[in-house]
C-alpha positions, 0 to 999 in steps of 0.5 A: 526506523528504515524507510519501506521502498515504494516498489516493495510496498506496491508488491505487498499491496498488489499481492494482498488485493490478489488474495482478495480476488482483485483480478490481474487486469485490475492489478496492472492498472493499480492506481497509486497516489502520492499524498501531501499535506501542506507540501510535505510528503505523508504516504501513498495510496493504492486503488484496485478492484473496489479496494483502497490501501494507504500507507502513511510515511514513517509506519511499517503497515498498510491499511486496506479499506473496502468499497464502503471505506471500512478498514478491514485489514493491516499489511505489516511491512517490517518482516521481508528485507526486500521491503526496506531501503538499503541504509 
């Protein structure tokens, strides 16, 4: 499996959050955090407008969570070619 491009993941998250009504100002301030465990990269998380999105390394999807921490949607990253890093 190819690794999703970080910029493509960020664009997909921002687009999904915009569809949920997150304001353009909040999207510009989208917080991105690199996730590590025991010194090993595990993925990325994104926060804006009260929502949390997580992408776990090695997967082709992002999970969206509401303000209460409930998972409510999944973004599939495997379809668009621009989401992939060149091999």
